[in-house]
C-alpha positions as CSV (number, residue, x, y, z in Angstrom):
1,M,13.0,5.9,24.3
2,K,12.7,3.5,21.4
3,Q,12.4,4.8,17.8
4,Q,8.9,4.7,16.6
5,R,8.3,2.3,13.7
6,I,5.7,3.7,11.3
7,G,4.3,1.9,8.3
8,I,3.0,3.7,5.2
9,F,0.6,1.8,3.0
10,G,-0.6,3.8,0.0
11,G,-2.8,2.7,-2.9
12,A,-6.0,3.3,-4.8
13,F,-8.0,1.0,-2.5
14,D,-10.7,1.0,-5.1
15,P,-11.9,-1.2,-3.5
16,P,-9.7,-2.4,-0.6
17,H,-9.8,-6.2,-0.5
18,I,-8.8,-9.1,1.7
19,A,-5.2,-9.2,0.3
20,H,-4.8,-5.5,1.3
21,V,-6.0,-6.3,4.9
22,A,-3.7,-9.4,5.0
23,M,-0.8,-7.2,3.9
24,A,-1.5,-4.7,6.7
25,E,-1.8,-7.4,9.3
26,A,1.4,-9.1,8.2
27,A,3.3,-5.9,8.2
28,L,2.1,-5.0,11.7
29,A,3.4,-8.3,13.0
30,Q,6.5,-8.9,10.9
31,F,7.9,-5.4,11.3
32,Q,6.5,-4.7,14.7
33,L,5.0,-1.4,13.7
34,D,3.8,1.1,16.3
35,A,1.5,2.8,13.7
36,L,0.4,2.2,10.2
37,F,-0.9,4.9,7.9
38,V,-3.3,3.7,5.2
39,I,-3.4,6.4,2.5
40,P,-5.7,6.3,-0.4
41,T,-4.0,7.9,-3.4
42,G,-5.0,11.3,-4.7
43,D,-4.2,12.0,-8.3
44,A,-2.4,8.7,-9.2
45,W,0.1,9.6,-11.9
46,H,0.4,5.9,-12.9
47,K,-3.3,5.0,-13.1
48,A,-4.9,5.2,-16.5
49,R,-8.5,4.7,-15.2
50,D,-10.7,7.0,-13.2
51,L,-10.9,6.2,-9.5
52,S,-13.9,6.3,-7.3
53,S,-14.3,9.5,-5.3
54,G,-11.7,10.1,-2.6
55,L,-14.4,10.3,0.1
56,H,-15.8,6.9,-1.0
57,R,-12.3,5.3,-1.0
58,I,-11.6,6.8,2.5
59,E,-14.9,5.3,3.8
60,M,-14.1,1.9,2.2
61,A,-10.6,1.9,3.8
62,K,-12.2,2.7,7.2
63,L,-14.5,-0.3,6.8
64,A,-11.7,-2.6,5.7
65,F,-8.9,-1.6,8.1
66,G,-10.9,-0.1,11.0
67,H,-10.6,-3.2,13.2
68,L,-6.8,-2.9,13.3
69,P,-5.9,-0.9,16.5
70,V,-2.8,1.1,15.3
71,V,-4.1,2.0,11.8
72,T,-4.9,5.5,10.8
73,I,-6.7,6.2,7.6
74,S,-5.3,9.4,6.1
75,D,-6.6,11.7,3.4
76,M,-3.3,13.5,3.1
77,E,-2.8,12.6,-0.6
78,L,-6.4,13.5,-1.4
79,Q,-5.9,16.9,0.1
80,R,-2.7,17.5,-2.0
81,Q,-3.0,19.4,-5.3
82,G,-1.6,17.7,-8.4
83,P,-0.2,14.2,-8.9
84,S,0.4,12.0,-5.8
85,Y,4.0,10.9,-5.4
86,T,5.3,8.7,-2.6
87,I,8.3,10.9,-1.9
88,D,6.0,13.9,-1.1
89,T,3.9,11.7,1.3
90,L,7.1,10.4,3.0
91,K,8.6,13.9,3.4
92,S,5.3,15.1,4.9
93,L,5.2,12.3,7.4
94,A,8.9,12.8,8.3
95,L,8.1,16.4,9.3
96,Q,5.4,15.1,11.7
97,Y,7.6,12.2,13.0
98,P,11.2,13.3,12.6
99,S,12.7,10.5,14.6
100,A,10.6,7.7,13.2
101,Q,11.8,4.7,11.2
102,F,9.5,4.4,8.2
103,F,8.4,1.2,6.4
104,L,6.9,1.6,3.0
105,L,4.5,-1.3,2.1
106,I,4.0,-2.1,-1.5
107,G,2.7,-5.0,-3.6
108,E,4.7,-7.3,-5.9
109,D,3.6,-5.4,-9.0
110,Q,4.9,-2.0,-7.6
111,G,8.0,-3.7,-6.3
112,K,8.9,-4.7,-9.8
113,A,8.3,-1.1,-11.1
114,L,10.3,0.8,-8.4
115,G,12.7,2.0,-11.1
116,T,9.9,4.2,-12.5
117,W,9.1,5.9,-9.3
118,R,9.9,9.6,-8.8
119,E,13.0,10.1,-6.5
120,I,13.2,6.4,-5.7
121,E,16.7,6.7,-4.3
122,E,15.6,9.3,-1.8
123,I,12.6,7.1,-0.9
124,S,15.0,4.2,-0.2
125,R,17.1,6.5,2.0
126,R,14.1,7.6,4.0
127,A,12.2,4.3,4.3
128,I,12.6,0.6,4.4
129,I,10.8,-0.6,1.3
130,C,8.8,-3.7,2.1
131,V,7.6,-5.7,-0.9
132,A,4.7,-8.1,-0.3
133,E,5.5,-11.6,-1.6
134,R,2.9,-14.3,-1.6
135,E,3.9,-17.7,-0.2
136,M,3.0,-19.5,-3.4
137,P,5.3,-18.5,-6.3
138,S,4.0,-17.7,-9.7
139,P,3.9,-20.7,-12.0
140,L,6.0,-18.6,-14.4
141,G,8.7,-18.0,-11.8
142,P,9.7,-14.7,-10.3
143,A,9.8,-11.7,-12.6
144,A,13.0,-9.7,-12.4
145,P,12.6,-6.2,-10.9
146,S,13.4,-3.2,-13.1
147,H,15.8,-1.7,-10.5
148,D,18.4,-2.4,-8.0
149,I,16.7,-0.7,-5.0
150,P,17.2,-2.5,-1.7
151,T,13.9,-4.0,-0.4
152,Q,12.7,-6.3,2.3
153,V,10.3,-9.1,1.8
154,L,6.9,-8.9,3.5
155,K,5.6,-12.5,3.6
156,L,1.9,-13.0,2.7
157,P,-0.4,-16.0,2.6
158,Q,-1.6,-17.2,-0.8
159,L,-4.3,-14.6,-1.7
160,P,-4.7,-14.2,-5.4
161,H,-7.4,-11.5,-5.3
162,S,-7.1,-8.0,-6.8
163,A,-9.2,-4.9,-6.9
164,T,-9.5,-5.4,-10.7
165,E,-11.1,-8.8,-10.0
166,V,-13.5,-7.3,-7.5
167,R,-14.6,-4.6,-9.9
168,A,-15.1,-7.1,-12.7
169,R,-17.2,-9.3,-10.5
170,V,-19.4,-6.4,-9.5
171,A,-19.8,-5.3,-13.1
172,H,-21.0,-8.8,-14.0
173,G,-23.3,-9.1,-11.0
174,Q,-21.2,-11.8,-9.4
175,P,-20.7,-12.2,-5.6
176,I,-17.7,-10.6,-4.0
177,D,-18.3,-11.7,-0.3
178,A,-15.1,-13.8,-0.2
179,L,-13.0,-11.1,-1.7
180,V,-13.7,-8.0,0.5
181,P,-13.6,-7.5,4.2
């Protein structure tokens, strides 16, 4: 029996946008995932702003990722008390899937900040850390990561959108049709 390959894609998803969906689709194909857990964060220790309600972010994630056949939208971090840490989520999933190989999907911004993550060495032992990299490099060149944690590149098409941009456009009454699924 082959080892199950499970992706873990956590984030605020406030809101989820087309780059999030492209990242999930790319990971499913590139890493040949058998399952992908999309997990809206609970109490995000690294977010300075208030997030939309957990229920609202779960529903947005269902709308954004629901068309992908092996994706499960999980509220496991929303159910947890206290700050959400990736290591806790990974340990919880490892109890449910003890023989699985885990692939942790993160964006470029988080890839550069891995050195600040709680128990990052343990995370890197338990999962392959897959950092999304857009096909078009930044005009400023690549930024050096703040760590020496091993990662794999998740190739993405050029999609410059962010949740910050979506929220700003909504606040200014501008259309977001091309930015959200």
